[in-house]
C-alpha positions as CSV (number, residue, x, y, z in Angstrom):
1,M,-24.6,-32.4,-65.0
2,I,-22.3,-35.2,-64.0
3,T,-19.4,-34.1,-61.8
4,R,-16.4,-36.0,-60.4
5,R,-18.1,-35.9,-57.0
6,T,-21.3,-37.6,-58.2
7,T,-19.3,-40.2,-60.1
8,L,-17.2,-41.0,-57.0
9,S,-20.3,-41.1,-54.8
10,A,-22.1,-43.5,-57.2
11,G,-19.0,-45.7,-57.4
12,L,-18.6,-45.9,-53.6
13,G,-22.3,-46.6,-53.2
14,A,-22.1,-49.5,-55.7
15,A,-19.0,-50.9,-54.0
16,A,-20.8,-50.8,-50.6
17,L,-23.8,-52.6,-52.0
18,A,-21.6,-55.3,-53.6
19,V,-20.0,-56.1,-50.2
20,L,-23.2,-55.9,-48.1
21,P,-24.6,-59.4,-49.1
22,L,-21.3,-61.0,-48.0
23,K,-21.6,-59.5,-44.6
24,V,-25.3,-60.3,-44.3
25,A,-24.6,-64.0,-45.3
26,A,-21.8,-64.3,-42.8
27,S,-23.9,-62.8,-40.0
28,A,-26.8,-65.2,-40.9
29,V,-24.4,-68.2,-40.5
30,D,-23.0,-66.8,-37.2
31,E,-26.5,-66.1,-36.0
32,A,-27.7,-69.7,-36.8
33,I,-24.7,-71.2,-35.1
34,T,-25.2,-69.1,-32.0
35,R,-28.9,-70.0,-31.8
36,F,-28.0,-73.7,-32.1
37,T,-25.1,-73.7,-29.6
38,G,-26.5,-71.3,-27.1
39,G,-23.0,-69.8,-26.7
40,A,-21.3,-73.2,-26.0
41,A,-17.8,-73.7,-27.3
42,I,-17.4,-75.6,-30.5
43,S,-14.9,-78.4,-31.0
44,D,-13.7,-79.6,-34.4
45,G,-13.9,-83.4,-35.0
46,G,-16.0,-86.2,-33.7
47,I,-18.5,-85.8,-36.5
48,T,-18.3,-87.1,-40.1
49,V,-19.7,-85.1,-43.0
50,I,-19.9,-87.1,-46.3
51,A,-20.8,-85.1,-49.4
52,P,-19.5,-85.2,-53.0
53,E,-16.4,-83.1,-53.7
54,I,-18.0,-82.0,-56.9
55,A,-21.8,-81.8,-57.4
56,E,-22.7,-81.6,-61.1
57,N,-26.1,-80.2,-60.2
58,G,-26.8,-78.2,-57.1
59,E,-30.5,-79.1,-57.2
60,S,-30.0,-82.3,-55.2
61,V,-26.7,-82.8,-53.4
62,P,-26.6,-85.9,-51.2
63,V,-25.2,-85.3,-47.7
64,E,-24.7,-87.7,-44.8
65,I,-23.8,-86.8,-41.2
66,D,-22.6,-89.3,-38.6
67,A,-22.3,-88.0,-35.1
68,P,-22.2,-90.9,-32.6
69,G,-24.0,-90.1,-29.4
70,A,-25.4,-86.7,-30.6
71,S,-28.8,-85.6,-29.3
72,E,-29.2,-83.0,-32.1
73,I,-27.7,-82.2,-35.5
74,M,-27.9,-79.0,-37.6
75,I,-26.6,-78.7,-41.2
76,L,-25.6,-75.3,-42.6
77,A,-25.1,-74.5,-46.3
78,T,-23.0,-71.4,-45.8
79,G,-23.5,-69.9,-49.3
80,N,-27.3,-70.3,-49.4
81,P,-29.6,-67.4,-48.7
82,T,-31.0,-69.3,-45.7
83,P,-27.9,-71.2,-44.4
84,A,-29.6,-73.3,-41.7
85,V,-31.2,-76.0,-43.9
86,V,-31.7,-79.0,-41.5
87,R,-32.1,-79.4,-37.8
88,V,-32.9,-82.9,-36.3
89,R,-33.3,-84.0,-32.7
90,F,-32.7,-87.6,-31.7
91,G,-34.8,-89.2,-28.9
92,E,-33.7,-91.9,-26.5
93,A,-35.3,-94.5,-28.8
94,S,-33.1,-93.5,-31.7
95,G,-30.8,-96.3,-32.7
96,T,-28.0,-94.0,-34.0
97,S,-27.3,-90.3,-34.5
98,R,-26.9,-90.5,-38.3
99,L,-28.6,-88.3,-40.9
100,A,-28.8,-88.6,-44.7
101,T,-30.6,-86.0,-46.8
102,R,-30.3,-84.0,-50.0
103,L,-29.6,-80.3,-50.1
104,R,-30.1,-77.6,-52.7
105,L,-26.8,-75.6,-53.1
106,G,-26.8,-72.5,-55.2
107,E,-23.0,-72.3,-55.6
108,T,-19.7,-73.8,-54.4
109,Q,-19.8,-73.6,-50.6
110,D,-19.0,-75.2,-47.3
111,V,-21.5,-77.7,-45.8
112,V,-21.1,-77.5,-42.1
113,A,-22.6,-79.9,-39.6
114,L,-22.9,-79.2,-35.9
115,A,-23.8,-81.9,-33.4
116,K,-25.0,-81.1,-29.9
117,M,-24.0,-83.8,-27.4
118,P,-26.0,-84.8,-24.3
119,D,-23.4,-83.1,-22.0
120,G,-24.0,-79.8,-23.8
121,S,-20.8,-79.8,-25.8
122,V,-21.0,-79.0,-29.6
123,L,-18.9,-80.7,-32.3
124,R,-18.3,-79.4,-35.8
125,G,-17.5,-81.0,-39.1
126,A,-17.4,-79.4,-42.6
127,T,-16.6,-80.1,-46.2
128,E,-16.5,-78.0,-49.3
129,V,-18.8,-78.9,-52.2
130,R,-18.0,-77.5,-55.6
131,V,-21.2,-77.0,-57.6
132,T,-21.0,-76.8,-61.4
133,I,-24.7,-75.9,-62.0
134,G,-26.4,-73.9,-59.2
135,G,-29.6,-75.2,-57.6
136,C,-30.9,-71.9,-56.3
137,G,-31.6,-70.2,-59.6
138,G,-27.9,-70.3,-60.7
C-alpha cells in the first residue's frame, strides 16, 4: 500500500540523487585543480584561452592556450565526467608555452586553463563554450 510517507521518502530520495552528480562534478574539478596547484594561490589573467563561443558539434572543439613563460598547462572541461582533459609540461628547449588541441565537450560548459609558472605561481584563464550538439553521448 502506498502511503504519504513512502511517497515523500521516494520524492526526497529522487531529489537527492538528482543533486548528487552536480556535487560530484564540482568536487572532481576542485580535486583536479588542487592536484595541479599543490595548494598554491591562483591568479586570474596572464593566460589566454581561445575557443569558439558556440560549438555546433561538441565532438571536436578547437581550443588554444597561450601562457608565456609557463612550465606546465592543464585544461579542464568543467562539465565533462572527467574534467582534467589535458596536462602538458614544457621543457627548457620549448620555444613557447602555447598549446592547441581539440576537446570533446558533452554540453555547454567552461573551459578552464591553468598555467604553472617557474616560480610556482599559478595563473588561470577561462571561457564558456556553448555546445549545440553534445560530444559525450549528448
